[in-house]
C-alpha positions in Angstrom: -11.9 -7.9 20.8 -8.4 -7.3 20.0 -6.9 -3.5 19.6 -4.1 -2.9 17.4 -1.5 -0.6 19.0 0.7 1.1 16.4 3.9 1.4 18.0 4.8 -1.8 17.7 7.2 -1.0 15.5 9.1 1.7 16.3 12.3 1.8 14.4 11.8 3.5 10.6 13.7 2.6 7.8 14.6 -0.7 8.5 12.8 -2.3 5.6 11.1 -4.2 7.9 7.1 -4.6 8.3 4.9 -6.8 10.4 1.9 -8.5 8.9 -1.0 -10.2 10.8 -1.3 -13.5 9.6 -4.9 -14.9 9.2 -6.9 -17.7 7.2 -9.7 -17.8 4.2 -10.1 -21.8 4.3 -7.4 -23.5 4.9 -4.8 -20.8 3.2 -2.6 -17.9 5.0 -3.0 -15.2 4.1 -1.6 -11.4 5.6 -2.3 -7.9 6.0 0.1 -5.2 6.8 0.0 -4.2 10.6 0.2 -0.8 9.7 -3.3 -0.3 8.1 -5.1 -2.8 10.6 -7.4 -0.8 13.3 -8.9 -3.2 15.5 -9.6 -7.4 14.8 -13.5 -7.4 16.5 -15.6 -10.2 16.6 -18.4 -10.9 13.4 -21.4 -8.7 13.7 -24.4 -9.0 11.3 -24.6 -6.6 8.8 -26.9 -4.8 7.3 -27.6 -5.5 3.1 -26.9 -2.7 0.7 -28.6 -2.1 -2.4 -26.9 -2.9 -5.4 -24.0 -3.7 -4.1 -21.0 -5.7 -5.5 -21.4 -9.6 -4.8 -18.5 -9.8 -2.0 -19.7 -7.4 -0.2 -22.3 -8.3 2.8 -23.6 -4.5 3.9 -22.4 -2.6 6.5 -22.0 -2.6 9.8 -21.6 0.1 12.7 -17.8 -0.3 14.5 -18.5 2.5 17.8 -19.1 5.8 16.0 -18.8 4.6 12.3 -20.6 2.6 9.9 -18.1 0.8 7.2 -18.5 -1.8 4.6 -18.2 -5.8 5.4 -16.2 -7.2 2.8 -15.8 -11.5 2.6 -12.7 -12.1 1.7 -13.6 -15.3 0.9 -16.1 -14.4 -1.9 -13.2 -12.4 -3.3 -10.4 -14.9 -2.7 -13.5 -17.5 -4.7 -13.1 -20.0 -1.5 -15.8 -22.7 -1.2 -14.5 -23.7 2.2 -17.2 -23.1 5.3 -16.8 -20.5 8.3 -16.2 -21.7 11.3 -18.1 -19.1 13.3 -16.1 -19.6 16.5 -12.7 -18.4 14.5 -14.6 -16.0 12.0 -12.9 -12.0 13.1 -13.7 -9.0 11.0 -10.1 -6.9 10.2 -10.9 -3.7 10.3 -8.3 -1.4 8.5 -7.7 1.9 7.5 -6.1 2.8 4.0 -6.4 5.5 1.3 -8.1 7.8 3.5 -11.0 4.8 4.5 -12.3 2.3 6.6 -13.1 -1.0 5.6 -14.5 -4.2 7.7 -12.2 -7.8 6.1 -14.3 -10.9 7.0 -11.7 -13.6 7.6 -11.9 -17.2 8.7 -9.2 -17.0 11.4 -6.2 -14.4 13.1 -3.3 -16.8 13.6 -0.2 -14.2 14.6 2.0 -11.4 13.8 5.4 -12.0 12.1 8.1 -9.6 12.2 9.5 -9.7 8.3 11.9 -7.5 5.8 10.5 -6.5 2.4 13.5 -8.2 0.4 11.9 -11.2 1.1 8.6 -10.6 0.0 8.6 -12.0 -3.6 6.4 -10.8 -6.4 3.7 -13.0 -7.2 4.0 -14.6 -11.0 0.7 -14.6 -13.2 -1.0 -17.9 -13.1 -0.5 -18.6 -9.5 -2.7 -19.8 -6.6 -2.9 -15.8 -6.4 -1.2 -14.3 -9.0 -0.4 -9.9 -9.2 -3.6 -8.8 -9.6 -4.8 -10.3 -6.4 -1.6 -10.3 -4.1 1.5 -7.2 -3.6 3.8 -10.5 -2.9 4.3 -13.4 -0.8 6.7 -15.3 2.4 8.3 -17.6 3.1 7.4 -18.5 6.8 7.3 -21.0 9.3 10.9 -23.0 8.7 11.7 -23.3 11.7 8.2 -24.0 12.9 8.0 -28.3 13.4 5.4 -27.6 10.1 7.5 -26.6 7.8 7.9 -24.0 5.5 4.5 -22.0 4.4 3.8 -19.9 1.9 2.1 -16.8 2.7 0.2 -13.9 0.5 0.1 -10.1 1.3 -3.4 -9.3 -0.3 -3.5 -5.8 -2.7 -6.3 -4.6 -0.5 -6.4 -0.7 -2.4 -6.7 -3.0 -5.5 -9.7 -5.4 -3.9 -11.5 -2.1 -2.5 -10.6 0.1 -6.0 -12.6 -3.3 -8.0 -15.5 -3.3 -5.6 -16.4 0.1 -5.1 -14.2 2.0 -7.9 -13.7 5.6 -6.8 -13.3 8.8 -8.7 -9.5 10.0 -8.7 -9.5 13.2 -8.2 -9.3 15.2 -11.6 -7.4 18.6 -12.5 -6.5 19.7 -15.7 -2.4 18.9 -15.7 -2.0 22.8 -15.8 -1.6 25.2 -18.7 1.0 25.6 -21.0 3.2 27.8 -18.7 2.8 25.0 -16.0 4.0 22.2 -18.5 6.7 24.7 -20.5 8.3 25.4 -16.7 7.8 21.9 -15.9 9.6 20.6 -19.0 13.4 18.7 -18.6 12.7 18.5 -14.7 12.9 14.4 -14.6 10.6 12.7 -11.6 11.3 9.1 -10.6 8.7 6.9 -9.7 9.0 3.8 -7.5 5.6 2.1 -7.2 4.9 -2.2 -7.9 1.8 -1.9 -8.9 1.6 -2.0 -13.0 -1.7 -0.2 -12.8 -0.2 2.8 -10.3 2.6 3.6 -12.2 1.3 3.5 -15.6 -1.4 6.2 -13.8 0.5 7.9 -12.0 3.7 8.2 -15.4 0.3 9.2 -17.3 -0.4 12.1 -15.4 3.0 12.9 -14.7 4.1 13.1 -18.4 0.5 14.7 -19.0 1.6 17.8 -17.0 5.2 17.8 -18.7 7.4 16.0 -16.7 10.0 13.5 -17.6 9.3 10.5 -15.7 11.9 7.7 -15.6 10.1 4.4 -13.8 10.9 1.5 -11.1 9.0 -1.5 -9.9 9.8 -0.8 -6.5 12.3 1.0 -4.1 15.3 -1.6 -4.7 15.6 -0.6 -8.5 15.2 2.9 -7.7 17.9 3.1 -5.9 20.0 1.3 -7.9 19.1 3.8 -10.6 19.9 6.6 -8.6 23.3 4.8 -7.7 24.3 4.2 -11.2 23.5 7.6 -12.6 19.7 8.3 -13.0 19.1 12.3 -12.6 16.2 13.2 -11.1 15.0 16.4 -10.0 12.4 14.7 -7.6 11.5 11.2 -6.0 7.5 10.3 -5.9 8.0 6.5 -3.9 5.2 4.2 -2.8 5.6 2.6 1.0 4.9 -0.9 0.6 7.1 -2.5 -2.0 9.1 -5.7 -2.5 12.9 -6.0 -1.5 12.5 -1.8 -0.3 9.9 0.2 0.8 9.3 3.9 0.4 10.9 4.6 3.9 14.3 2.8 3.5 14.6 4.5 0.5 13.7 7.5 1.5 16.2 7.0 4.6 18.8 6.1 2.0 18.4 9.1 -0.4 18.5 11.8 2.3 21.8 10.5 3.7 23.7 10.0 0.7 25.2 13.7 0.3 24.7 13.0 -3.8 21.1 13.2 -3.6 20.5 15.0 -0.3 18.7 17.9 -2.1 16.3 15.1 -4.0 12.9 15.9 -2.7 10.9 12.7 -1.9 7.3 12.3 -1.6 5.7 9.5 -0.2 2.5 8.5 -2.4 0.7 6.2 -0.4 -3.0 4.6 0.3 -0.8 4.9 4.3 -0.9 8.5 4.8 -2.4 9.4 8.2 -1.1 10.3 11.5 0.2 7.4 12.6 2.5 6.8 9.7 3.2 10.6 8.7 5.5 10.8 11.4 8.1 7.5 10.2 7.6 9.7 6.9 8.9 12.4 8.4 11.6 10.8 10.9 13.3 9.4 7.7 13.0 12.8 6.0 10.3 12.8 3.4 9.8 16.4 1.7 5.9 15.5 2.1 3.4 12.8 1.7 0.3 12.3 -0.3 -2.3 9.9 0.0 -3.6 7.7 -3.0 -5.1 8.2 -5.2 -4.8 12.5 -5.1 -3.2 13.0 -8.2 -3.7 16.7 -8.2 -2.5 17.1 -5.1 0.6 14.7 -6.4 1.2 17.7 -9.4 0.9 20.5 -6.6 3.0 19.4 -4.3 5.8 18.8 -7.3 5.0 22.6 -8.5 5.7 23.5 -4.7 9.0 21.6 -4.3 10.3 22.5 -7.3 9.7 25.9 -7.8 9.4 27.3 -4.5 
């Protein structure tokens, strides 16, 4: 059993990440190390009635009972598992833990978000299944290979939809108070951008959107005025920690509050957000808390 140590990547705001490379069949994929709690040998799950076809059941890990998702089924792989190589990747995000059955685990790579390319619709894994892809192994005898960084949050949301925390977006007085306040959203997920924008605009805010941290920084740097910034952490080109560090390090924007809104808001990641100067950190999909946090920061 391999235990993940959370202190591998200790420097914060460098726009780098570490990924665990694993395989489904012969194809390589990856998951952010920050989401991995541990990697364990396969166990026999207990079946769950009326579950999604990709959910094999639940299993006990230490003192917790976790769902087990067959990534091969999700990715529609027809290749047969080799029991000697099979592993369960136990991941944590969106305030929940999930086990993912994979065909094999290779190694950890340290890469830059700037090297993560957005997937194209119709590719081997399109934008609905992957955050992006990396070109790894250029210097190895085997040569370059394409490794997809999968969208685990989107997968779990599709397999087991969770009710997003709801609230009234505020009464007329609250909406009037928010009128004229501009919020810049940095989010690479089209669906997440749409949902977040709709909630903020419904609450009275004016919203400007950017598809990643690099675009958000370009907008700020070229004159876009924002009263607050809401940023995801995992994004191609520039991640949320690096964006926050740049905003807080520039005297033009130092007073602009930054909220990190991510599936990876837990103890081991919160200190990284604090280290780069984030004013608040909210775990997806709590949109009600986003509105409350904006109100607290903008109208103290």
